[in-house]
C-alpha positions in Angstrom: 5.9 -20.6 -16.0 6.1 -20.7 -12.3 4.0 -23.4 -10.7 2.2 -20.9 -8.5 1.0 -18.5 -11.7 -2.5 -19.3 -13.1 -2.0 -16.9 -16.0 1.4 -15.6 -17.8 1.8 -14.2 -21.1 5.5 -14.5 -21.4 8.2 -14.9 -19.2 12.6 -13.9 -19.5 15.2 -14.4 -17.4 17.2 -11.6 -15.7 20.9 -10.6 -16.1 23.4 -13.3 -15.2 24.3 -11.4 -12.0 20.8 -12.2 -10.6 21.0 -15.6 -10.5 18.2 -15.9 -7.7 15.8 -13.8 -9.5 13.4 -14.2 -12.4 11.0 -11.6 -14.3 7.6 -12.2 -15.4 5.0 -10.5 -17.3 1.3 -11.4 -15.7 -2.0 -10.5 -16.6 -2.8 -7.6 -18.8 -6.1 -6.3 -20.4 -5.6 -8.2 -23.8 -5.5 -11.5 -21.9 -9.0 -13.7 -22.1 -9.3 -14.4 -18.8 -8.5 -10.7 -17.3 -11.8 -9.5 -16.1 -11.4 -5.6 -15.3 -13.4 -3.9 -12.4 -16.7 -2.8 -13.2 -16.1 -0.1 -10.8 -14.5 3.0 -12.3 -13.1 5.6 -9.9 -9.3 5.8 -10.6 -7.8 5.9 -13.8 -5.4 2.8 -13.4 -3.5 3.5 -16.7 -2.7 7.0 -15.3 -1.6 5.4 -12.3 0.7 2.9 -13.9 2.3 6.2 -15.4 2.7 8.0 -12.3 4.5 4.7 -10.6 6.7 4.8 -13.8 7.6 8.4 -13.3 7.9 7.7 -9.4 10.5 4.9 -10.3 13.0 7.2 -11.9 12.4 10.1 -9.1 12.4 8.0 -5.8 15.5 8.2 -3.7 17.1 5.1 -2.4 15.2 5.7 1.1 12.1 7.3 2.4 11.3 8.0 6.1 7.5 8.0 5.8 7.4 5.0 3.9 9.9 3.2 5.7 8.2 3.9 8.8 4.9 2.5 7.4 6.5 -0.7 6.1 8.2 -1.2 9.6 5.0 -0.8 11.3 3.4 -3.5 9.0 6.0 -6.0 9.1 6.6 -5.8 12.7 3.4 -7.7 13.0 5.4 -10.9 11.8 7.5 -10.7 15.0 4.1 -11.5 17.0 3.8 -14.8 14.8 5.2 -18.1 15.8 5.0 -19.7 12.2 7.3 -19.1 9.1 5.8 -18.0 6.0 8.0 -19.6 3.2 6.1 -18.1 0.1 5.3 -14.5 0.1 3.8 -11.7 -2.4 4.9 -8.2 -2.0 1.7 -6.5 -3.9 2.3 -2.7 -5.2 2.8 0.3 -3.1 6.4 0.6 -1.4 8.1 -2.4 -2.6 11.7 -1.2 -2.1 10.7 -0.2 1.6 9.0 -3.8 2.2 11.9 -5.7 0.5 14.7 -3.8 2.8 12.6 -4.1 6.0 11.6 -7.9 5.6 15.0 -9.5 6.1 15.1 -12.3 8.7 11.2 -11.8 9.4 8.6 -14.3 8.8 11.2 -16.8 7.4 10.0 -16.1 3.8 12.1 -18.3 1.4 10.7 -17.2 -1.7 9.4 -13.7 -2.4 7.5 -12.3 -5.1 7.7 -8.6 -5.8 4.4 -7.4 -8.0 3.7 -4.0 -9.4 1.6 -2.4 -12.2 4.4 -0.8 -13.3 7.7 -2.1 -15.4 10.0 0.6 -14.5 8.9 0.3 -10.7 9.7 -3.4 -10.5 12.9 -2.9 -12.6 14.1 -0.2 -10.2 13.3 -2.7 -7.2 15.3 -5.1 -8.9 18.3 -3.3 -9.6 18.6 -1.5 -6.1 22.1 -2.4 -4.6 22.1 -4.1 -1.3 18.6 -5.1 -1.4 19.2 -8.9 -2.3 19.0 -11.4 0.3 21.0 -14.4 -0.5 18.9 -16.7 1.5 15.6 -15.8 -0.3 14.7 -16.4 -3.8 13.2 -13.3 -5.6 10.6 -13.3 -8.6 9.6 -9.7 -10.1 6.2 -9.7 -11.8 4.5 -7.0 -13.5 0.8 -7.5 -12.9 -2.4 -5.5 -11.7 -3.5 -5.8 -8.3 -7.2 -5.8 -9.2 -6.2 -9.2 -11.1 -3.9 -11.5 -9.1 -2.4 -14.1 -11.4 -1.7 -16.7 -8.4 -3.2 -20.1 -8.1 -5.8 -20.6 -5.2 -4.4 -21.6 -1.8 -0.4 -21.0 -3.4 0.9 -18.3 -0.8 1.8 -18.0 2.6 1.9 -14.3 3.0 0.6 -11.2 1.1 1.8 -7.8 2.1 0.5 -4.5 0.6 2.1 -1.3 1.7 0.4 2.0 0.5 -0.9 0.5 -2.7 -4.4 -0.8 -2.5 -6.0 2.5 -1.8 -5.6 3.2 -5.8 -7.6 0.0 -6.8 -11.0 0.7 -8.3 -12.7 -2.6 -6.3 -10.8 -2.7 -3.2 -13.2 -5.6 -1.4 -12.5 -7.3 -4.8 -8.8 -7.3 -4.4 -8.8 -8.4 -0.7 -11.1 -11.3 -2.0 -8.4 -12.2 -4.4 -5.8 -12.2 -1.8 -7.8 -14.3 0.3 -8.2 -16.8 -2.3 -4.5 -16.6 -3.3 -3.6 -17.6 0.6 -3.1 -21.2 1.7 -5.3 -21.9 4.8 -3.9 -20.1 7.9 -2.1 -17.8 5.5 -1.5 -14.1 6.5 -2.8 -11.0 4.8 -1.1 -7.6 5.8 -1.8 -4.3 4.4 -1.6 -0.5 4.9 -3.3 2.0 3.1 -3.7 5.8 3.3 -7.3 7.5 4.0 -9.2 9.4 6.4 -7.3 12.7 7.3 -4.4 12.3 4.8 -3.0 15.8 3.3 -6.4 17.4 4.8 -4.7 20.7 5.0 -3.2 20.4 1.7 -6.8 19.4 0.1 -8.2 22.7 2.1 -5.7 24.9 0.5 -6.0 23.5 -2.7 -9.6 24.5 -2.6 -8.6 27.9 -1.5 -5.9 28.3 -4.3 -8.5 27.0 -7.1 -11.4 29.4 -6.1 -8.7 32.6 -6.0 -8.8 33.1 -2.2 -5.3 32.6 -2.3 -4.4 36.0 -4.2 -3.6 37.5 -0.8 -0.7 35.2 -0.4 1.1 35.5 -3.7 3.8 37.6 -2.1 4.3 35.2 0.8 8.0 34.2 0.8 8.9 30.5 0.7 12.7 30.5 -0.5 12.8 26.7 -0.1 9.7 26.3 -1.9 9.0 23.5 0.9 5.3 23.5 0.0 6.1 22.6 -3.4 8.5 20.4 -1.8 5.9 18.2 -0.5 3.9 18.0 -3.7 7.2 16.7 -5.5 7.5 14.2 -2.5 4.1 12.9 -3.5 5.1 12.5 -7.1 8.2 10.4 -5.8 5.8 8.3 -4.0 3.5 7.8 -6.9 0.8 9.5 -4.8 -0.6 12.2 -6.9 -4.3 12.3 -8.3 -5.5 9.4 -10.3 -9.1 10.0 -10.1 -11.4 9.8 -13.1 -13.2 12.6 -12.2 -10.3 15.1 -12.1 -9.2 18.3 -13.5 -6.8 17.3 -15.9 -5.0 20.6 -16.3 -3.7 22.1 -13.1 -2.5 25.7 -13.8 0.9 27.1 -12.8 -0.8 30.1 -11.0 -3.2 27.6 -8.9 -0.5 25.5 -8.0 1.8 28.5 -6.7 -1.4 29.9 -4.8 -2.1 26.5 -3.2 1.5 26.1 -2.3 1.5 29.9 -0.9 -1.7 29.6 1.3 -0.3 26.2 2.7 3.0 28.0 3.6 1.2 30.9 5.3 -1.3 28.4 7.4 0.9 26.0 8.3 4.7 26.5 8.0 6.9 26.3 11.0 9.5 29.0 12.2 12.2 27.6 10.3 10.1 27.4 7.0 9.1 23.8 6.8 5.7 22.3 6.4 4.0 19.8 8.3 1.8 17.1 6.3 -0.6 14.3 7.7 -0.8 11.0 6.7 -3.2 8.6 8.4 -2.7 4.9 7.7 -4.8 2.3 8.4 -3.3 -1.1 8.8 -5.3 -4.6 7.9 -4.4 -8.1 9.4 -6.4 -11.0 8.3 -6.0 -14.8 8.2 -7.4 -17.2 5.7 -9.6 -19.7 7.6 -8.0 -23.2 9.1 -9.4 -25.8 11.5 -6.6 -25.0 13.9 -7.5 -21.4 14.6 -9.6 -20.4 17.6 -13.4 -20.1 17.2 -16.0 -17.9 18.9 -18.2 -20.0 21.3 -21.7 -21.1 20.0 -24.1 -18.3 21.0 -25.7 -19.1 24.2 -23.3 -21.2 25.6 -22.0 -18.9 28.3 -22.3 -19.9 31.8 -22.2 -16.6 33.5 -24.4 -13.5 32.7 -23.7 -9.9 32.3 -26.1 -9.3 35.2 -23.9 -11.7 37.5 -21.0 -10.0 36.3 -22.4 -6.4 37.2 -23.5 -7.8 40.7 -20.1 -9.3 41.3 -18.3 -6.0 40.8 -20.5 -3.8 41.8 -23.8 -1.7 40.8 -21.4 1.4 39.8 -19.3 -0.9 37.5 -20.1 -0.6 33.7 -20.5 -3.8 31.5 -21.4 -3.4 28.1 -23.5 -6.2 26.6 -24.4 -7.0 23.1 -26.2 -4.6 21.2 
């Protein structure tokens, strides 16, 4: 058992040509200390299967996830300190691993995902190994981190946490797993993501796409968008979902999307809104807000100094 783990069921060593890597199987629902979330929005077992499938479908690189990983890890460039022990938590593991090289001073990296196939795919990607960084591979659930309190310097989650049933709970566990002054970086999808596709799905499901059945999309670009989502493991995992998507509905949705949004060359745009999160665990060295009421200059004084036409927003 690795000294940072608080719960590991069994361990095994990887193939001899990966001497700096180890593979662990972490917490599962059968473990006595495992407490699944009481909030049930997503089907976590289905999401695991979707990520198993994505591991076999995904290509070596993806422009979208690479861009998100780059933007997320770019924040490490602004930090003057190093993070020797890091956890990459679910989501776009391979993109983070490719982009992390030389950033943050990471010496020991844990790659964790709920999908065994995804972890194995990440382990086996050629050219991803950094000889200066020890890498461990862990099968575990983002909703139950198998790490001891105050054991990690850095936690990175790139496009994974939006499928957790209890996002605040997962973030609290991440905070506890971080050492004082440890850094948490995350990127999640939300907001306007695939807004156009959702509207077209509504039209296709309610029969309003019939007039577009004859639309030509020889390159199937709208359907390729759906396939891209499958490769990312981002297909629907809601518990309250329609379990059967009829072929006619899928084709109608694709036709409506193609008709409404296709460019002249036949390609279709897709909107992904990404929220980035940065957080530090408390440490005495961090700057703290001044005590309320300790200010020596009032907002009224500032307003008088800069003129009556200046706008200064005070509290409330």
